[in-house]
C-alpha positions as CSV (number, residue, x, y, z in Angstrom):
1,X,105.3,49.4,27.4
2,X,103.9,52.8,28.2
3,X,104.9,56.3,26.6
4,X,104.1,59.4,28.8
5,X,104.1,62.6,26.6
6,X,104.2,66.0,28.4
7,X,102.4,68.9,26.4
8,X,104.3,72.0,25.6
9,X,104.1,74.8,28.2
10,X,101.9,77.0,25.9
11,X,100.2,77.7,22.7
12,X,103.2,79.9,21.3
13,X,105.4,76.9,21.1
14,X,102.7,74.3,19.8
15,X,99.5,75.9,18.7
16,X,96.4,73.6,19.3
17,X,95.7,71.1,16.6
18,X,96.9,67.5,15.7
19,X,100.3,66.3,15.7
20,X,102.1,63.1,14.5
21,X,103.7,61.2,17.2
22,X,106.5,58.7,16.2
23,X,108.6,56.4,18.1
24,X,112.2,55.8,17.0
25,X,114.4,52.8,17.5
26,X,118.0,52.8,18.2
27,X,118.6,53.1,14.4
28,X,116.5,56.1,14.0
29,X,113.7,54.1,12.2
30,X,110.3,55.6,12.9
31,X,107.1,53.7,13.8
32,X,103.8,54.1,12.1
33,X,102.6,57.6,13.5
34,X,99.9,58.1,16.0
35,X,97.9,61.3,16.0
36,X,98.0,63.4,19.2
37,X,95.7,66.3,19.8
38,X,97.0,69.3,21.5
39,X,94.1,71.3,22.9
40,X,93.6,74.2,25.4
41,X,92.0,72.4,28.2
42,X,90.6,74.0,31.4
43,X,92.8,75.5,34.0
44,X,92.9,73.3,37.3
45,X,90.6,74.7,40.0
46,X,91.1,74.2,43.7
47,X,88.8,71.9,45.4
48,X,86.3,72.9,48.1
49,X,85.8,71.4,51.4
50,X,83.2,71.4,53.9
51,X,82.9,70.3,57.6
52,X,79.5,68.6,57.8
53,X,79.6,67.7,61.4
54,X,79.6,69.4,63.9
55,X,77.4,72.1,62.1
56,X,78.7,74.7,64.3
57,X,81.3,75.5,67.1
58,X,80.5,73.5,70.2
59,X,80.9,73.5,74.0
60,X,81.4,70.2,75.7
61,X,82.4,68.8,79.1
62,X,85.7,67.3,79.8
63,X,85.9,63.8,78.6
64,X,83.2,64.2,76.0
65,X,83.5,63.4,72.4
66,X,82.6,65.3,69.2
67,X,81.7,63.5,66.0
68,X,83.5,64.9,62.9
69,X,82.6,64.4,59.3
70,X,83.6,66.4,56.0
71,X,82.9,66.3,52.4
72,X,84.9,67.7,49.3
73,X,84.5,68.5,45.6
74,X,86.7,69.3,42.7
75,X,85.4,70.7,39.5
76,X,88.3,69.6,37.3
77,X,89.7,66.5,39.0
78,X,89.6,64.3,42.1
79,X,90.2,64.5,45.8
80,X,93.7,63.1,46.5
81,X,93.9,63.7,50.2
82,X,92.1,64.6,53.4
83,X,93.7,66.4,56.3
84,X,92.2,66.9,59.8
85,X,93.8,68.4,62.8
86,X,92.4,68.1,66.2
87,X,94.5,70.2,68.8
88,X,93.8,69.0,72.3
89,X,91.8,65.9,71.1
90,X,92.3,62.3,70.8
91,X,93.1,61.3,68.1
92,X,95.0,64.4,67.2
93,X,94.6,64.1,63.5
94,X,93.0,62.0,60.7
95,X,93.4,61.4,57.0
96,X,89.8,60.4,56.1
97,X,86.8,62.3,55.2
98,X,84.9,61.0,58.1
99,X,87.2,60.6,61.2
100,X,84.4,59.9,63.7
101,X,84.6,60.7,67.3
102,X,87.4,62.8,68.9
103,X,87.6,62.9,72.7
104,X,88.7,66.2,74.5
105,X,89.8,65.7,78.1
106,X,91.5,69.1,79.2
107,X,89.5,72.1,79.7
108,X,90.3,74.9,77.1
109,X,89.4,76.2,73.6
110,X,90.5,74.4,70.6
111,X,90.5,74.9,66.7
112,X,89.8,71.8,64.7
113,X,90.8,72.2,61.0
114,X,90.0,70.4,57.6
115,X,91.4,70.8,54.1
116,X,91.6,68.8,51.1
117,X,94.1,68.5,48.1
118,X,93.2,67.4,44.5
119,X,95.0,65.3,42.2
120,X,96.7,68.4,40.6
121,X,98.1,69.4,43.8
122,X,95.9,72.3,44.7
123,X,94.4,72.7,48.2
124,X,91.0,73.9,49.3
125,X,90.7,76.8,51.8
126,X,91.0,75.5,55.6
127,X,87.7,75.0,57.3
128,X,87.5,75.4,61.1
129,X,85.4,74.6,64.2
130,X,86.1,75.8,67.6
131,X,85.6,73.3,70.5
132,X,85.3,74.7,73.9
133,X,85.8,72.2,76.7
134,X,84.2,73.8,79.7
135,X,85.7,73.7,83.2
136,X,84.5,74.4,86.9
137,X,86.2,75.7,90.1
138,X,85.8,74.5,93.7
139,X,86.0,76.5,96.8
140,X,85.5,75.6,100.6
141,X,84.7,77.8,103.6
142,X,85.6,78.2,106.3
143,X,89.5,77.6,105.7
144,X,89.7,76.1,109.2
145,X,87.7,75.1,112.4
146,X,88.7,74.0,115.9
147,X,86.8,71.2,117.5
148,X,87.2,69.1,120.7
149,X,87.7,65.4,120.6
150,X,84.5,63.7,120.2
151,X,82.9,66.9,118.6
152,X,82.4,67.8,115.0
153,X,81.8,70.7,112.6
154,X,80.8,71.4,109.0
155,X,82.3,73.1,106.0
156,X,80.8,74.2,102.7
157,X,82.2,73.3,99.2
158,X,80.8,75.2,96.3
159,X,81.1,74.3,92.5
160,X,81.3,77.3,90.1
161,X,80.9,76.5,86.4
162,X,83.1,78.3,83.7
163,X,82.8,78.4,79.9
164,X,79.3,76.7,79.9
165,X,80.1,73.8,82.3
166,X,77.0,71.6,82.6
167,X,78.6,68.2,84.0
168,X,78.0,66.4,87.1
169,X,80.5,67.0,89.9
170,X,81.2,64.2,92.5
171,X,82.5,65.0,95.9
172,X,85.3,63.1,98.1
173,X,87.6,64.1,100.9
174,X,91.1,63.0,101.9
175,X,93.2,63.5,104.9
176,X,91.0,62.5,107.7
177,X,92.8,61.0,110.8
178,X,92.3,57.6,111.9
179,X,88.6,57.1,113.1
180,X,87.3,60.5,111.9
181,X,84.6,60.5,109.6
182,X,83.1,62.9,107.1
183,X,79.8,62.9,105.1
184,X,79.2,65.0,102.1
185,X,75.4,66.0,101.5
186,X,74.8,66.0,98.6
187,X,77.5,63.5,97.2
188,X,77.3,65.4,93.8
189,X,75.9,68.3,92.0
190,X,74.9,69.1,88.4
191,X,76.5,72.1,86.8
192,X,76.8,74.1,90.1
193,X,75.9,74.1,93.6
194,X,77.1,73.4,97.0
195,X,77.8,70.3,99.3
196,X,77.9,70.3,103.2
197,X,80.8,68.3,104.6
198,X,80.1,67.3,108.2
199,X,83.3,65.9,110.2
200,X,82.8,63.9,113.3
201,X,85.8,63.2,115.6
202,X,86.2,60.4,118.3
203,X,86.8,61.1,122.0
204,X,90.2,59.3,121.3
205,X,91.3,61.4,118.3
206,X,94.8,62.7,118.8
207,X,95.1,66.5,119.2
208,X,96.6,68.1,116.3
209,X,95.9,69.9,113.0
210,X,94.9,67.9,110.0
211,X,94.6,69.4,106.6
212,X,91.5,67.9,104.6
213,X,91.3,68.1,101.0
214,X,87.9,68.3,99.4
215,X,87.8,66.9,95.8
216,X,85.4,67.7,93.0
217,X,85.5,65.3,89.9
218,X,83.7,65.4,86.6
219,X,85.0,63.1,84.0
220,X,88.9,63.3,83.8
221,X,89.0,66.7,85.6
222,X,89.5,67.0,89.4
223,X,89.5,70.1,91.3
224,X,90.5,70.5,95.0
């Protein structure tokens, strides 16, 4: 079998040195002694953790991924566990040193954290990286126009980037009445810019008011 011996809490109870360890049977008969040395060993020190990738804070577009990796060291023991958290990301956490790619879909600012725990139960300081998921807004002018059946007119839709957005925005329009067509030129813009939406009606288009919705989409994000 195995015998686990716990050392005294301090040197005042048992000064460093050699001690004889006996096992006793139920009748109190001792075994042959085994020598055990009590020594003043090193105090457990907390491990250190490092985020190796990304090397700095990052700004990305919605739907992009960030590759994460970390490393750790422990001067007096071994690393027992790894703990990552990725608010706003998928996956949202990991328990390995190199979790790989984490995808961020929603615009916002998120703080990823990493720390480790050693076999003595001590934890490292928490390491962080800030991930900013950029965004964009979409506006259209004018807000309304009046045309005669068979006629047409144009509108301008403008993409404005925020938080360092550099993605491609593709345009679409919904709400057109039957037979009415709309063209968007250009069909997409990179980072920022405008598109012209030209609406053409038919002579048979029914009179009325029609709300048109212009959509700008980049990755998982759509603005209207």
